[in-house]
Backbone bond lengths (Angstrom), bond angles and torsions (degrees), N, CA, C in turn:
res aa  C-N    CA-C-N  psi(-1)  N-CA   C-N-CA  omega(-1)  CA-C   N-CA-C  phi
1 M - - - 1.443 - - 1.522 109.13 -
2 Q 1.318 116.07 126.86 1.457 121.36 -178.63 1.525 109.28 -86.46
3 H 1.323 115.71 133.27 1.453 121.63 -179.80 1.520 109.11 -83.98
4 K 1.320 116.72 125.95 1.456 120.55 178.26 1.527 108.87 -78.68
5 K 1.312 115.60 126.73 1.456 119.95 179.72 1.521 109.55 -78.55
6 R 1.318 114.15 147.60 1.457 120.40 179.28 1.524 109.52 -117.64
7 P 1.322 116.26 155.91 1.467 118.99 177.25 1.523 110.49 -61.08
8 I 1.296 116.07 151.69 1.451 121.01 175.70 1.526 105.96 -90.90
9 Y 1.340 115.44 86.91 1.455 120.65 -173.79 1.527 112.87 -59.21
10 Q 1.323 117.24 -36.25 1.462 119.07 -179.65 1.525 110.89 -61.66
11 L 1.325 116.60 -35.65 1.457 121.02 179.30 1.526 110.46 -67.40
12 A 1.304 117.15 -44.38 1.465 121.53 178.45 1.527 110.49 -65.62
13 N 1.319 116.96 -41.68 1.465 120.87 178.78 1.525 110.98 -64.28
14 Y 1.318 116.70 -41.60 1.462 121.39 178.90 1.526 109.91 -61.44
15 R 1.316 116.12 -45.94 1.466 121.11 178.70 1.524 110.35 -60.44
16 T 1.315 117.16 -43.97 1.461 121.64 179.44 1.528 110.57 -63.61
17 D 1.326 116.81 -42.03 1.466 120.66 177.84 1.530 111.21 -60.94
18 L 1.325 116.41 -33.93 1.465 120.84 178.04 1.520 112.73 -79.72
19 E 1.344 115.12 -6.14 1.463 122.43 -177.56 1.531 111.45 57.31
20 K 1.335 114.99 45.47 1.461 121.35 178.82 1.526 109.40 -117.61
21 T 1.316 114.55 152.52 1.462 120.17 173.48 1.530 108.38 -85.68
22 Q 1.303 116.13 168.33 1.461 119.62 175.47 1.523 110.26 -61.95
23 K 1.320 116.47 -37.51 1.464 120.85 178.71 1.525 110.92 -63.31
24 Q 1.321 117.94 -42.25 1.457 121.92 178.61 1.531 111.27 -65.03
25 M 1.326 116.46 -43.46 1.471 120.56 178.72 1.521 110.01 -60.45
26 A 1.315 116.02 -46.22 1.461 120.65 -179.54 1.522 110.65 -59.52
27 S 1.320 116.26 -41.87 1.454 120.98 -179.72 1.528 111.76 -64.03
28 V 1.323 116.81 -44.91 1.465 121.02 179.67 1.530 110.56 -63.71
29 I 1.323 115.73 -41.28 1.467 120.53 -178.37 1.526 110.97 -72.40
30 G 1.314 115.98 -35.34 1.462 119.91 -178.33 1.511 113.03 96.17
31 V 1.340 115.57 33.97 1.465 121.42 175.91 1.522 107.63 -126.73
32 S 1.314 116.44 167.76 1.458 119.34 178.31 1.530 109.84 -72.66
33 E 1.308 114.95 153.94 1.462 120.06 177.93 1.521 110.98 -60.11
34 S 1.325 116.77 -39.25 1.465 119.59 -178.69 1.531 111.51 -64.56
35 I 1.321 116.94 -39.87 1.475 119.69 177.80 1.522 109.66 -64.72
36 Y 1.334 116.58 -45.45 1.465 119.70 179.64 1.532 110.79 -58.13
37 K 1.324 116.72 -46.42 1.469 121.04 -179.28 1.527 111.12 -61.15
38 L 1.322 116.44 -41.83 1.465 119.71 -179.94 1.525 111.68 -64.25
39 V 1.325 117.20 -40.83 1.468 120.51 179.20 1.521 109.87 -67.03
40 E 1.319 116.76 -47.89 1.469 120.01 -178.58 1.524 111.91 -61.27
41 S 1.317 116.83 -35.70 1.464 120.26 -178.73 1.522 112.99 -80.53
42 G 1.333 116.74 -9.41 1.457 120.30 -179.63 1.514 113.37 85.89
43 N 1.328 117.35 7.72 1.460 121.26 -178.99 1.520 113.48 -91.06
44 R 1.317 116.30 0.20 1.463 120.75 176.41 1.517 108.58 -145.56
45 T 1.295 115.53 134.98 1.459 120.87 175.68 1.524 108.24 -74.54
46 P 1.335 117.65 127.40 1.465 118.40 179.53 1.519 111.03 -66.23
47 S 1.303 115.56 133.33 1.460 120.28 178.64 1.526 109.50 -77.49
48 Y 1.315 115.51 166.04 1.457 120.28 175.04 1.526 109.47 -57.61
49 N 1.323 117.27 -41.48 1.462 122.19 -179.67 1.530 111.12 -61.59
50 F 1.325 117.21 -42.53 1.463 121.43 177.43 1.522 109.73 -60.68
51 I 1.323 116.79 -48.71 1.466 121.61 -178.26 1.528 110.54 -62.55
52 R 1.308 117.03 -41.46 1.470 121.60 179.22 1.525 110.37 -62.70
53 K 1.313 116.85 -46.70 1.465 121.12 179.70 1.531 111.07 -64.99
54 F 1.324 115.84 -40.26 1.465 120.24 179.10 1.519 109.83 -61.99
55 H 1.314 116.95 -45.63 1.460 121.32 -179.65 1.527 111.64 -63.52
56 K 1.303 116.41 -38.49 1.472 120.07 178.54 1.527 110.33 -63.65
57 A 1.329 117.23 -40.49 1.463 121.64 -179.14 1.529 112.50 -77.06
58 Y 1.325 116.79 -33.96 1.467 122.25 -175.65 1.533 109.78 -133.87
59 P 1.333 117.25 72.86 1.473 120.69 -173.38 1.524 115.26 -65.21
60 T 1.319 119.06 -19.14 1.466 119.74 -179.17 1.528 112.93 -88.92
61 F 1.323 117.62 -7.72 1.468 121.06 -179.67 1.525 109.94 -71.76
62 N 1.319 116.46 137.37 1.466 121.98 -179.83 1.531 109.97 -74.21
63 L 1.310 116.33 106.74 1.467 121.38 -176.97 1.520 114.02 -74.25
64 N 1.315 118.93 -8.17 1.464 121.09 -178.60 1.519 112.95 -57.66
65 I 1.322 117.44 -25.61 1.471 118.44 179.84 1.518 111.59 -62.15
66 F 1.318 116.87 -28.96 1.456 120.11 -179.89 1.529 112.19 -73.38
67 F 1.305 116.16 -18.83 1.456 120.13 -175.62 1.506 112.35 -105.78
68 D 1.316 117.65 1.47 1.452 122.19 179.83 1.518 110.00 -65.38
69 E 1.311 116.99 -79.52 1.471 119.88 179.84 1.514 111.21 -133.87
70 H 1.315 116.49 9.01 1.448 119.62 -175.21 1.519 113.54 -97.60
71 V 1.299 117.15 -17.45 1.462 120.57 179.89 1.509 107.78 -115.46
72 S 1.306 116.20 126.23 1.471 118.80 -179.62 1.499 110.09 -101.52
């Protein structure tokens, strides 16, 4: 049985709270906009590199969301 991925709502909410676009978030993190969109939508598992870059850019963000059901 294939598990359907869900959007990472906390990530989208955090971005909205910062009043940033997906393109702006991707730029700050240092990833492509397409990769950022795929991770936020739940259509791509965030890589260790993505998580590391995200944490460097936003150290106060709770990274546990990446380890819930999105990272295998």
